[in-house]
C-alpha positions in Angstrom: 111.0 84.5 180.8 112.7 87.8 181.2 114.0 87.7 177.7 110.5 86.8 176.4 108.9 89.8 178.2 111.6 92.1 176.7 110.9 90.7 173.2 107.1 91.0 173.8 107.4 94.5 175.0 109.5 95.5 172.0 107.0 93.9 169.5 104.1 95.7 171.2 106.0 98.9 171.1 106.6 98.5 167.3 102.9 98.0 166.7 101.9 101.0 168.9 104.4 103.4 167.5 103.3 103.0 163.9 101.1 105.9 162.8 99.3 103.6 160.4 98.0 101.6 163.4 96.2 104.5 165.0 95.2 106.2 161.8 93.5 103.0 160.5 91.8 102.4 163.9 90.5 106.0 164.1 89.2 105.8 160.5 87.2 102.6 161.3 85.7 104.1 164.4 84.8 107.3 162.6 83.3 105.3 159.8 81.1 103.5 162.3 80.1 106.7 164.0 79.4 108.3 160.6 77.1 105.4 159.6 75.1 105.7 162.8 74.8 109.5 162.4 73.7 109.2 158.8 71.2 106.6 159.7 69.7 108.6 162.6 69.6 111.8 160.5 67.5 110.3 157.7 64.1 111.9 157.1 61.4 110.2 155.2 58.6 111.9 153.2 55.2 110.3 153.3 52.4 111.0 150.8 49.0 109.6 151.0 45.9 110.4 148.9 42.6 110.4 150.8 39.3 111.3 149.1 40.9 113.4 146.4 43.2 115.2 148.8 46.9 114.6 149.1 48.4 114.6 152.6 52.1 115.0 153.2 54.2 114.7 156.3 57.8 114.1 157.3 59.1 111.4 159.6 62.7 111.0 160.8 64.4 107.8 161.7 65.0 109.0 165.2 61.3 109.8 165.6 60.4 106.3 164.4 62.7 104.6 166.8 61.4 106.8 169.7 57.9 105.7 168.8 58.9 102.0 168.5 60.4 102.2 172.0 57.3 103.8 173.4 55.1 101.2 171.7 57.3 98.4 172.8 57.3 99.5 176.4 53.5 99.9 176.2 53.1 96.1 175.7 56.1 94.9 177.7 55.4 92.5 180.5 52.2 91.1 178.9 52.0 87.4 178.3 50.9 86.3 174.8 47.6 84.7 175.7 43.9 85.1 175.1 43.6 88.0 177.6 46.2 90.0 175.6 44.6 89.1 172.3 41.2 90.3 173.6 42.6 93.6 174.7 44.5 94.0 171.4 41.4 93.1 169.4 39.3 95.8 171.1 41.9 98.5 170.7 42.7 97.5 167.1 39.0 97.6 166.2 38.6 101.1 167.6 41.5 102.3 165.5 40.0 100.8 162.4 36.7 102.4 163.1 38.3 105.8 163.1 40.4 105.2 160.0 38.3 107.4 157.7 37.9 110.2 160.1 41.5 110.9 161.0 44.4 112.3 159.0 46.7 109.8 157.4 49.6 110.7 159.7 47.4 110.3 162.9 46.1 107.0 161.6 49.7 105.8 160.9 50.7 106.6 164.4 47.7 104.7 165.9 48.4 101.6 163.8 52.1 101.7 164.7 51.1 101.0 168.3 50.4 97.4 167.3 53.7 96.8 165.4 55.5 95.1 168.4 52.6 92.6 168.5 52.7 92.0 164.8 56.5 91.5 164.8 56.4 89.0 167.6 53.5 87.0 166.0 55.4 87.0 162.7 58.5 85.5 164.5 56.5 82.9 166.5 54.3 81.7 163.6 56.2 82.5 160.5 53.7 85.1 159.4 50.7 82.8 159.7 48.9 84.8 162.3 47.9 88.5 161.8 46.1 91.0 164.0 43.6 91.5 161.2 42.1 88.1 162.3 40.9 89.7 165.5 37.7 91.6 165.4 36.8 94.7 167.5 35.3 92.5 170.3 38.5 90.4 170.6 36.6 87.3 169.3 38.3 86.8 166.0 40.0 83.7 164.7 43.3 84.5 166.3 43.7 82.7 169.6 46.4 81.7 172.0 46.0 78.0 171.1 46.4 78.7 167.3 49.5 80.9 167.9 51.4 78.2 169.8 50.2 75.5 167.5 51.5 77.5 164.5 54.8 77.9 166.3 55.1 74.1 166.8 54.5 73.6 163.1 57.1 76.3 162.3 59.7 74.4 164.4 58.9 71.1 162.7 59.1 72.6 159.2 62.4 74.4 160.0 63.9 71.2 161.3 62.7 69.3 158.3 64.4 71.8 156.0 67.7 71.0 157.7 67.1 67.2 157.5 67.6 66.6 161.2 68.1 63.0 162.4 65.8 61.4 164.9 68.4 62.0 167.6 68.7 65.7 166.8 64.9 66.1 166.8 64.8 64.3 170.2 67.4 66.8 171.5 65.3 69.8 170.4 62.1 68.2 171.8 63.8 68.1 175.2 64.8 71.8 174.9 61.2 72.7 173.9 60.0 71.4 177.3 62.2 74.0 179.0 60.5 76.9 177.2 57.7 78.7 179.0 54.1 77.7 178.0 53.4 81.4 177.2 56.0 83.9 176.1 56.1 87.4 177.6 56.4 90.4 175.4 59.5 92.6 176.1 61.0 95.5 174.3 64.6 94.6 173.5 65.6 96.7 170.5 69.0 97.5 171.8 69.9 93.8 172.2 68.3 92.9 168.9 70.4 95.6 167.1 73.6 94.2 168.6 73.0 90.5 167.8 71.4 91.1 164.4 73.5 91.2 161.2 71.3 93.9 159.7 72.3 96.5 162.4 75.7 98.0 163.3 76.2 95.3 166.0 78.8 92.6 166.8 78.9 91.3 163.2 80.0 94.7 161.9 82.5 95.1 164.7 84.3 91.9 163.7 84.2 93.0 160.1 85.9 96.3 160.9 88.5 94.7 163.2 89.4 92.1 160.5 90.4 95.0 158.2 92.3 96.7 161.0 94.2 93.5 161.8 95.1 92.9 158.2 96.7 96.4 158.1 98.4 96.2 161.6 99.4 92.6 162.5 100.0 91.7 158.9 103.3 93.6 159.2 104.5 91.9 162.4 106.3 89.2 160.4 106.3 90.7 156.9 108.4 93.8 157.7 111.4 91.7 158.7 111.5 90.3 155.1 110.7 93.6 153.5 113.4 95.5 155.4 115.8 92.6 154.9 116.4 92.3 158.6 115.6 88.6 158.6 119.2 87.5 158.1 120.3 89.1 161.4 117.2 88.2 163.4 117.1 84.5 162.5 120.7 83.9 163.3 120.5 85.6 166.7 120.1 83.6 170.0 116.4 84.4 170.5 115.7 85.0 166.8 113.5 81.9 166.3 111.4 80.3 168.9 111.1 83.0 171.6 110.8 85.8 169.1 108.1 83.9 167.1 106.0 83.5 170.2 106.6 87.1 171.2 105.3 88.3 167.9 102.3 86.0 168.0 101.5 87.2 171.5 101.8 90.8 170.5 99.4 90.3 167.6 96.9 88.6 169.9 97.1 91.2 172.6 96.5 94.0 170.0 93.6 92.1 168.6 92.0 91.7 172.0 92.6 95.4 172.8 91.2 96.6 169.5 88.0 94.5 169.6 87.4 95.3 173.3 87.6 99.1 172.6 85.4 98.8 169.5 82.8 96.6 171.3 82.6 99.0 174.2 81.9 101.9 171.8 79.3 100.0 169.9 77.5 98.5 172.9 77.5 101.8 174.8 76.2 103.8 171.8 73.6 101.2 170.8 72.2 101.1 174.4 72.2 104.9 174.5 70.2 105.1 171.2 67.9 102.1 171.6 67.7 101.5 175.3 68.9 98.8 177.7 65.6 97.2 178.3 64.9 93.5 177.5 67.9 91.4 178.7 65.5 88.6 179.7 63.4 88.8 176.5 63.0 85.2 175.0 65.0 84.6 171.9 61.9 83.0 170.4 60.4 86.5 170.1 62.8 87.2 167.3 63.5 83.6 166.2 60.4 81.6 166.9 61.7 78.4 165.2 64.6 78.0 167.7 64.0 75.7 170.7 66.9 76.4 173.0 65.8 78.4 176.1 67.9 81.5 175.7 67.3 85.2 176.2 68.5 87.9 173.9 70.8 89.1 176.7 72.4 85.7 177.0 72.8 85.6 173.2 74.6 88.9 173.3 77.0 87.7 176.0 77.8 84.5 174.1 78.4 86.5 170.9 80.7 88.9 172.7 82.8 86.0 173.9 82.9 84.4 170.5 83.8 87.7 168.8 86.9 87.9 170.9 87.9 84.4 170.0 87.2 85.2 166.3 89.5 88.2 166.2 92.2 86.3 168.0 91.9 83.5 165.4 91.9 86.1 162.6 95.0 87.8 164.0 96.9 84.5 164.1 95.8 83.6 160.6 96.9 86.9 159.2 100.3 86.6 160.9 100.9 83.1 159.7 99.9 83.9 156.1 102.1 87.0 156.1 105.1 84.9 157.3 104.4 82.2 154.8 104.3 84.6 151.8 106.7 87.2 153.4 104.1 89.8 152.5 101.4 91.7 154.3 99.6 92.1 151.0 99.0 88.4 150.9 97.4 88.5 154.3 95.2 91.4 153.3 94.1 89.4 150.2 93.1 86.4 152.4 91.1 88.6 154.7 89.2 90.2 151.8 88.6 86.9 150.2 87.2 85.3 153.4 85.0 88.4 154.1 83.7 88.5 150.6 83.0 84.8 150.5 81.2 84.8 153.8 79.0 87.7 152.8 78.2 86.7 149.2 78.2 82.9 149.2 75.4 80.9 150.7 75.7 77.1 150.4 72.2 75.5 150.1 71.0 73.2 152.9 70.7 70.5 150.3 74.5 70.0 150.9 74.2 69.3 154.6 77.8 68.6 155.5 79.3 71.4 153.4 76.7 74.0 154.4 77.2 73.2 158.1 81.0 73.5 157.8 80.5 76.8 155.9 78.3 78.1 158.7 81.2 77.6 161.1 83.3 80.3 159.4 83.6 83.0 162.0 81.6 85.7 160.1 78.9 83.2 159.2 78.6 82.0 162.7 78.0 85.6 163.9 75.0 85.8 161.6 72.1 85.1 164.0 69.8 83.4 161.5 72.5 81.5 159.6 75.3 80.1 161.7 74.6 80.9 165.3 71.1 79.4 165.3 71.9 76.5 163.0 69.7 73.7 164.4 72.1 71.0 163.2 74.1 69.6 166.1 77.7 68.4 166.4 78.3 65.1 168.1 81.5 64.6 170.1 82.1 61.4 172.1 78.3 60.8 172.2 77.4 64.3 173.4 75.6 66.8 171.2 76.5 70.5 171.0 74.8 73.4 169.2 76.9 75.5 166.8 77.4 78.3 169.4 78.6 75.8 172.0 81.0 74.0 169.7 82.4 77.0 167.9 84.6 78.4 170.8 86.3 75.0 171.1 86.8 74.8 167.3 88.3 78.3 167.2 90.6 77.6 170.1 91.9 74.4 168.5 92.2 76.0 165.1 94.2 78.9 166.7 96.7 76.4 168.4 97.1 74.5 165.1 97.8 77.7 163.2 100.4 78.8 165.8 102.2 75.5 165.5 102.1 75.6 161.7 103.4 79.2 161.7 106.2 78.2 164.0 107.2 75.5 161.6 107.2 77.9 158.7 109.1 80.6 160.7 111.8 78.3 162.0 112.4 76.6 158.7 112.6 79.8 156.8 115.9 80.3 154.9 117.0 83.6 153.6 117.4 83.4 149.9 119.5 85.5 147.6 118.1 88.9 147.1 
């Protein structure tokens, strides 16, 4: 064990003393911070013609998000029921009555106050229910009963698109019973940004760290061959089994360290910019067709755990590929290919088995509306698991298999003539 600790310490020291390690890490962090700064510094110009006059005003992204937070907090805590719809209808009607008397900018601000309601209704009903269906007295065609009936139809249609079996539909029906009869509005933009693929959240963190690992841990095995030190190392007493596991462990520890630092930066900055409110907000407020009783805060915690497993698996894959081909370039090529494939290729649901397997690719699973909330289940010994429940086990098993395959490649390697 003492020899292993010495080897592990030496491998970690090699990783940490390379300038390329910290330069690449710093560049990725700066790239993320720059993308956030550029996004928040954007200013939009609005032009609207009213009665022959042209009105112009400027609106920054930061101002928009500040108003969204204020509007979201205004409605937070209200149950989506007929009482809320009556109040919304009355306020909405008053705003429409003053539409022609106010400046375009003022009217825009007034209408924005109802955006949180519109967004939630769109998620719950698939765009079937609009606030325009409520009149100024709150007696319009939009009612609590119609909203939740529309959501049930949305759930059924979504499950039909995936071709769920009777057993799978029964599973989701049981989960539906655990959901509240009426959902409660909550502002949760910070959590939504972190779990959504469209924001600079967890998905982007894993993307950045994958590139970092390709540069850093891809050299853990490859540099022995490139520097022609493999002949000496492989014939030494601890040059095979112990050194192999020390290298693997060093790569894993660096991956965990890198993703932890990056996640801390991203989570802290996101909560600072968007707020920490909404941990208990129902997932159905952003994904109305999903039946599992989860909050967006719980989804974030699950994604954080899965993201750590993903980068560990990625690190192992990169090291095994670099050892197999004796090159860090090959490992980089594999990472780029996997990332490009995950982002660009979508397998239609008409190929159920293939598309479900494709959604288990780490980057696809971290897409909230693709892999993470895939309603198809995995059956293991008679028990059914969702994609986010089964994925951690799949990644752990895959990691162990890759480590064993890599050991076989490493121990059987023979130095050829140069």
